N, C-alpha and C positions, 0 to 999 in steps of 0.2 A: 688834073689833081696834082698835088703839091703833097710833097715828102710829108710822113708824117713826125712833129717834131711835140717835145716839152714844151711847156708855158714857159716865156724867158722875157716877160713885158713887166717892163717896172714903169713905166709912162704912158698916161694915155697917147699920148701922141704916136709911140713905140707899137703900141696896140693899131692905131689908126693906119700908121704904115702897111704895118702887116694884111690889116684889110683889103688897104687895096692893091696892095701887091699881089695877091692873091683875086684880087674881082671878086669877090662876096659880100653882100648885102646883110649888115649888119647896123643898123643902126644906134649912136652913142649919143648923150648927151651930157654936159658936166655941171647938170642942175638934177640934182634928184631928186628935190621937191616933193614930187607927186608920188612918191613912195608914201610917205608920210600921212597922205589924206587915206580918209576913210572910202569905202567899198561897197556896193549892196552886191548881197549874195540873196536875191529873193528877199523873203522878209527879214533878212540879217543884214546887220551891219559890221561889217570888217575895221576896227579899230584906224588901220595902214593897211597895205595893198602887197604885205610881204607873208611869204606862207612857207613856213614848216612844212616838207612834202611828206609823203609815207616810207620811211623808213624801216622795214624788220629790225629789230632788234633779240628778236629768238631768245627773251629770258622774263617770257609769265613760267610759271609753275604748270606743272603737270595737269593740271585741271584746268588751265588758262587764265587764273588770273596772274593782275601784275604783280610784280614782286617789288622790293624795294628798287632795285636797277630800274624798273620801266616807269617806275615814278620820278626817279632821280634824273633820267631821262627829260620825262615831259616839263618836270617843276624846270629844270634848267630854258628847256623850249619858251616856257612862260614866261619867263622873270627875263628873260632877252629880249622881249617886245616883237614880235612875231605876230600880224593881226587875225592869223588865222594859223590854227595847229590841225594838218589831217593828220590823224591818225595812224598808227600801220594797222595793216591787214589783221584782221580778225575774223576767225574762223566761222562758221554756219552750222557745220556741223565737223564731227570728232574726225570722221573717214578722209575729209578736207584739208588737216591741218597740214602745215609745207612741213613744220618740226615741231617733237617735242611738245615744244617751249612755245608754240604759237598762241597768242591771245586765243579766247573763248569765250564769245559772251552766251551765261546760260543762266536761268533761273538760281543755282548754287554759286557762281563768280559774281552775280548782280553787286550785293553788296562793295565790293572791292573795287569794282567799275566805277560804282558814284564816289567812291571813298578818293580813287585818283579825278576823278573830274572837280572834287573838292580841292585839292592839294594843287591841281593846275592852277584855277581862280583865284587862290591864296596867291602862288607864288607870284602870279599877274598882278595882282595888285600888291604887292611887297616890291616886284622890281620896278613897275611902270605908274604906282600909284592907285589909287581905291577908285575910281571912275573906268579904270581898263580893264575890257574885258573883251578876250580874244574870241572869235569863233571856232567852234569845237567839232569835228569831221572825224566819224568812226568809218572805217574803209570797211566795209561787210565783203569776206569771198570767200570761194571754193578752191582750191590750189589744185583741181585736176588733176593733170600729166606731174607736178613736182609735191603731188599728196605725199607725206613721208609721217604720219600721225605717230609712231612708234620710234623713228630711227632709221629705218630702214623704207627704202624706195618703195611705195603703192602706191603707181600710176593709176589714174582712172582718166579715160581720154574721153574725148568726142568724134575724133577721129586721128586713122593714122595720116603722118606728116614725115617732109622730108628732116623735120628736126628731129625723129625719132631716134636716132642715132646717138645723140646729143645730151640724150636724158636715158631713162631704165625703163623707157620701152621699146616692145620685142615684138615680132610680127604676131607671136602669140599674145601680146594681149588685148583681151576684151574690148572693145567701146562702150562707153555706157549705152543703156538703153533708154527708150521714150519714156517710159514710167518712171525711173531713177531720175529723170534731170526735170520732169513735172513737179515728182515729190518734193523737190528740193525749195519750191514756191513758200511753202507755210514755214520752213525754219528761216528762211531769210525775210519773212513778216514777223516772225518770234525774236531774230535777232534785232531787228530794228525796232520791236517795242520794247526790249529791254535796254535800248541805246537811249529812247528817250528817257526811259524811267532812270536812265543812271545819270540825267541830265548833258546829254550829246545836243547840240545843234541844230546837226545832218550828220547822214548817213551817205557812204559810197558805195554804191554796189559793183563793185570791181571788174571793171571790163578791159583790161591788158595784160600785156606783157605772156601773151598766151597761159594765165592759169582760165579754169573752166569756163567763164563767159565767154571769155576773150576768144577762145581757140573755137567756141560757137558761132563768131562771127564770121569763120573763114572754112567751117565747114561745109565747101562744096563738096568734097566729096562722100557726104555723109547720103549715101541712096536712101527712098525709100525712109525717110524719116521725118516728123513734125519738126525737127532743130538740124535740119540740112537740106542743100541744094540751094533753093529759092527765098531772097532774100528775106521774105520774111518767116521763113521757117528758122531760118539760120537765128535773126534777131529774137526771136519770140519767149526765148526763158529772159530775157534782159527785161527784154517788153512786158513780160507777164510779173513778173518779179516788183517792177517798178509800179504799175500800175495794184496790185497787191497791197503793197507798202504804202501806197500815197494815199488808199482805202484806209488802212486799220490805222495809220498813223497820219492823221491830215498837218497837222500841227508840228510836221518834221520835214526838215528841208532832204527833200532826194537828190545827189547825185551821181557822178563817177567819173573816176579815172578812168580815160579811154583810151587804147590804143588806134590813133589816126590811121597810121601807116605801119604795119610789121618788117616787111624790106624783106619778104620772104617770094619767091614767085608763086605766082597761080599754078595752078589752084589752092594752095595752101597757104598765101597770103591775104588777109583784110587792108582793104585803102592801096592797094597797089594797080599799078598799070596790066593791065593783063602781059603784053607784048614784051613789057620792059621793066622787068621787078626794083630797078633802083630810081623808076619814079615813082613818085604816090600820084594814086589816082583818088579824091577824095568825094567822088559823087555818091559810092553807098553808106560813106561814114557823114555825107551831111543827109544823107535821107534818114538816117537814124538821128542824128539829131538834132532833126526838124521832127520827129517824131515823138522822140523825149521832153520836149520843147512842149509839144503838146499836150502830154501826161505831168506836167507841172516842176521838167528841170529850171530852175534859172543859173544855176551854173557848172561849168565843165574845167575839168581838170586833163589835158591834154599829155601825151607821151605818145612815144614812136618804140618800134624796135623791140629786140627781146636781151633782158638782161644776161641769160646763157646761153644765148646762139650769138647774137650780134649786137652786141653790148655798147660800140663806137656810136651806133646810131642816135641812139635816145640817152647813155651819159659817155661824152669824150670823155679822155682818161691820159694821164703822163704813160702811167704804168698797167700791163696787165695784170689780172691774178695770175697763180702759175698755171700754167697751159693751154691758156689763151692766145690769143692772136694780138700782130701789133697792126692795126688797122692800115690802109691803102690812100689814108689821104689824110690831110692836115686836120686837128681837133677845128679849126675855127668853120672849116667849111660843114663838117657834121654839126656844129653848132647854125651854123648858116640853112642849113639844111630845115633843122628840126622848127627853128622857131617862123619860118615860110612857112612851113604848114601849118603852124597855131594861126599865123594870121592870117592864111585863107579861111580858117574855120571863123575866127575873130569877125573877121569884116563878113563872113555871110553869116552873120547871127550877132547884130551889134547890142543887139539887147540883152545876150547869153556872157554874166559873168564867169571869161575863161582865163584858167591861171595857166601859165606858162609855164616850160618845166626845161631842163636842161641845162642847167645854168652854174652848175657849180664848177666847171672849168675857167672861168673867167674872172675866179678869185675878188680880187680887191677890185675887179671894175664891173662885178656884177651890177652896183648902182646905176653906173653910168648904162651900161646897155639895157636894164630891166624898166628905169623910166622912160626912155628913149623908146622903148616897147609901148607903154601903155601911151605916152605922149602921142604916138603916131597911128594910136587904134588897133595894134599889132594885137594887144592882151588886157586883160584887164587886171589881173594880181599878177603876180608872178615870184616863182617858189625857188626852197634852195632844199635839196633833200642830204648829199652827199656835206653839202655845206654849210648843213645846220649840224650835222652832227659833230663836225669840230671848231664850232665859232659859234653853241647857240643865243650869244648876245649880238648875234650881227646887226639884226635890226633895231635895237635899243641903239648904236653907236652910229647908223645911220640916222635915225631921228634925232640925235645930242649931237654928232660931229660933222654931218656930212658925209661920212666917209666911211671906209671899212679899215681895219687894222691890217696890211701885207703877209704882218706873222701869225696873225690866225686863224689865217683863212684855209679851207680844204686845199691837198698838193694834189688830187686826184691818182691817189698810188693806190685804192683798188685793196688797202689794208681790208677796210673798214666788210666788202663783201670779201674778202680773202679770210676772218674771220668766222665768218657764216657760213662760207661753205665747208669750214675745215669743221662746224660741228658747235664753234662755240656761239659765245652774246653779241651781235655785232654794237660797234663804237667805234671814234675817233681814236689809232690806234697812237698816231704823232700830238695831236692837242690835248690828248686826254689818255696820257702814258701812263698814270697811276693804277688809272680803272684795267682798261684795256689792254697796255703791254703786253703783262706775263699773262692773259689768255690768248691772246694772239702767239707768243713764244710757246706756248703749249699746245694750242694747234696746230702750229707749225711740226712740233718736234713728234705729235701723233701721227699726222699723217704722212711723214718721211717715214716711220717707225712703218705705218702699213704699205707702203711704198716700198719701200727695201723688202719687206716680207714677202710680196704678192711678187716680186722681180724673181727671190731665192725658191717661190715655188712652181715657176715657169723656167 
């Protein structure tokens, strides 16, 4: 492993030289044309292969309706030309909201979601032409151990884990019952039905980053339960939800943002080698993916790691949020691991539209990497999360100019995450400073005041 470094590459040759020095495999091309070509996603066709990844904004109202700030964000993405907008986490039950301003789709909030979809499509036409129609995916979630519906941590866990100490979970936190878990299925079906009514093309049954469905996949220690222990039990909730949604809304594409590798030691990690947690073992993830494809999955959005515990695995960065660690490896090593894991899945399932992730650290070289991955069969589409918050029109620039502007890219400073962790609404503090700069400064001030008060009490 090499020492962690900030991004400092100005030319493709410099980047290639560092990749060679580290001895990692990261394909590059100087022809990003393939990114502008359409891609099939089941019955849907994305007009290009660039995806805006789900990045929670914490900017809905208390009843879960999108606000003008939510709409502004997605209008900018839509006008910016990405072929697929994978909208952020939307709760299926109130107790499973990650914060009091998380999206929540109900009969009462349906008109606001329908208006959001209409405005997205109008912005896409205005920015990219009358025939441009991005694919819209809504992510459906239960936040599980990260639930905070009223602004105070209220964790709902599938099992106790080595990561408990990094969250609000204590030894006394009860484990959810089988009855509660089984009772979630109709809520997912209701949310999916409403999503279709709102105009969404697909839903994502979120199964990543140690939120509830993801945690269940690694519930090896959940004994005497229909949702723990054996593989069939650990995947049961996801499979039951998918089957029920497919039956109830047959004209809606169903997918997942799925953790392929948790980077947590066994028996707490999914997709992890049981002897060495730094190695991925995709035997079970691939077994699950085959089962999901049999139920009707045509696409899959990949991710790894846990942004609350080991974020560098899935989100290489220059600067961590306050109190988080500096990785003991170079970001290019983290990135190479991620794309290799995604490639293993894409090669195993060549007919599956796999969305690659984790590319924001590559900055202006995103099109060089993303296009190469698609050309080599390592992914079908490639997304940006933090990178899209900073640079919502990145896709349009790639399509029209063949390149991204370095001074518009995300600098992976983690301020968007810090803003959210401080209780604010998340956005790019650097590139969208007029809107999010004041929120960031206020959040930092409040957090520092709270820390001082706590120190005085101690």
